[in-house]
N, C-alpha and C positions, 0 to 999 in steps of 0.2 A: 504494500500499499504505500509505503513511505518512497520507495523507487519511483513509483508512478507518479506522486506528487511532485517530486524532485524533476522528473521528465517533463512533466507538463508547465512547471515553472521555467525550465531551460527552453522549451518550444515557445511559450510567451514572451520570453526575453529575447529570443532570436527574432521573433515577429515584429517586435517593438525596436530593435536596435541594429537588425541585419541590413543588407542590401535589397533595395527594391529592383524590378525590372529595369527602369529607367536608369537607375545609377549602374546597373551591371552594363548595359548598352553604351553609356557613356564612356565607361572604363574601356570596353572593347573597341569603341569607335576612336579614342584617343591613340590606344595601342597600335591601331591599323594604320592611322596617319603618319605615326612615327616610323614604322615599317616601310609604308609607300614612298614616303618622302627620302628615305634613306635609300631605296632601290633606285629612285629617280634622280636624285641630287648628289648622293655619295656612293656610287657603283663601285669604288676601290675597294676591294675585298682583303680588308685588314681586321684586325681586332674590333676596332670601334665600329666598323661596318657591320660585322656579324653580331655584336653586343645590341645595336640599335634594331637590327633586323629581327633578333630573338625576341624583342619586346612584343612585336605584332603576333607571335605565335600563339598568344592566349585568345586573339580575337575570334578565330575559328570556332574554337569549343564553345565560347560563350554565346555566339551567333546560332550554332547548332541547339544549344541548351535552350536559348530564347525561341527558337522555331517550334520546339516541342511544347514549351509553355503555352505558346500562341494557339497551338493545335488543340491543346485540352481545355483552353480559356475562350477560343472563337465561337460565335453564334453562328457562323456561316462558314464552313470549310472551303466551298466553293469559291467564296471570294478571296478567301485567304491565299488558295493557290493561285488564283487570278492575279492578285497584288504581286506575288513574288514572280509570276511568269513575266508580268509587264516589267517588273524591276529588272529582270534578266535581259529584256529586249532594250531597254533605255541604257542598261549599264555596259552592253557590249563594245559600242564604238568609243566611249571614254576610256574604258579599260585597253582597248587596242592602242589609241593614242598615247596614253600615259606610259604604256610598257613597250611600244614601237614593235608592233605586229600588225599584219595585214587584218583590217576588219572583216574583209571578205572570205577570210577562211574560218569562218566560225565553227566548222566541223572539226578544226585541228585544236583551236585554243579558244577560250572564253573566260569570262569572269566566274567566281565563286558563287555569284546569285544562281547560275544555272544548277549547280550542285545543290544548293540549298532547298530551291524548287523541287529537284528529283528526290531529295531527302525527305521531305514532306511528304510528296506523293507516294515514296515507298512507305512511310509510315501509316499513311491512310489506306494503302492497299492490304499491309500487313493486320491492321485492325478491322478488316471486312470479315469477320467470324463466318459468316455466311458462305464464304468461298473456301474451299478444300484448302488445307494448308500448303500442300505441294505447289498449287497454283499462286497462291500468296507469295512463297519464297522464289516461284520463278519471276513474279512482278517485279519483287524486290532486286532480284539479280539484274533484271532488263534495266531497272533504274541505276544499278552500279555501271553497267556497261555504257549507257547513254551518258554517264556524268563524266567520262574520261577527256573530253575537250576542256572541262573546266579545273579552275585552280583547286588543287587537293583533291579533285575527282572523287573516286568512290570513298575515300576516308570520310568526307563530308557527310554522304549517305549512311554510312555504318554508325558514326557518331551519332548523327539523329535517331538511328535505331536504338542505339545502346541507350540513350538518355529517355526515348519513348518507351521501348518495350519494358526496361526495368525502372520506370518512374517512380514506383512505390517503395523501391528497395535503395538506399544510398549504396550499400554493400556491393549489390549486384550492378547496379548503375556503375559506379566508378570502376568496379573491376573490368566490367565489360569496355568503358571508354580506356582503361588502361592497355588492355589487350589490343583494340584497335589501333591505339597509338603505337604499340609496338610493331603492329603491321605496317603502319606509316613508316617507321624507322626501317624495316625490313625492304620496304618499296625502294629506298634509296639505292640499294645494290641490284635490284632487279629491273627497275625501270629508269631511274634518273641518278645520275652520279655527279650532278653539279651542287656544289656547296658542302657544307659541313653536316654530316649525318645526326650527330648527336644533338644538333639544335631542334630537332624535330621533337625531341623529348620535352622542350621546353614548354610544349602544348599541356603537360601535365601540370603545369603550375596555375592552370586555370581552375583546377580542382578546390584550393582553398577559398577562391572568390565564390565558387558556385555553392560551396557548403555554407557560404553566408547569406545566401539567397533567402529571404524573409517569405517569399510566395506573394508578394504584395506588387501591384504595378507601379505604385507611384502616381503623380499627377496625370490624371487622364486628360489628353488633348489630342484632337485631330492633327494639329501642327506636329507634335511629338511623333504620334503613329506614322503619319506618311513621311514626315521629315527623316526619320529613320531610313526609309526606302531610298529617299532622294539623295540623301548625304553622300551615299556610295558612289554613283554617278558624277555628282557635282564636284566632289573632292578630287576625283580623278580629272575632270575638266581644269580645275584650276591647277592642279599639279602640272599638267601639259602645258597650260597657259604659261607658267611661271618659267617652265624649261625651255619653252620658245623665246621668252623675253631674254633670258639669261643667255642664250644661245649655247 
């Protein structure tokens, strides 16, 4: 009885003092801007470059976590999927401009928004309990395959699945997240050999932040809701514009 009361007090304390969704998103956005600015303006691959680059490694897990929270709190999953798909479309050209690849080859490379969309779609498919499990797993697999042009590709889909399928158990959720992150590390030697492999493990530093999540949204505002989607392509355009000005 005493343990139950102590747990309840701890839960109430976290709800009152932890990080809400808006705060987590803000932290993720700041980390992302630091990483992207480093790639664009400080491409020299030295210790400072990789340190600043590593800061942004917490962004993707937080974004995946928030996608899952959005899934469980949205009143209209179709509109949620559509918002992410539209965000994918409007982010492609800014992403191509900022990072210097052809926007016409979208089947080869595109932004992380495509992977977030497919991750959400995979979670929706997996939770369709009326569909046989084998078909649901097949659908998730297709989403993983389709994600490969996007930044971080199927790792994003699998992180979203880890956070979504095991949402009610921190132990299972973060164990699954850890395993997928190890797969992300292994991918370095299988698919991509550029960079420093161990930096990929910095993604695990998102766990302490996510454990501080208090389950609250924070200030509710359409500006904040849609601003979160618009900031991604807009900050890429700003980075591209500054790069052109600096020459």
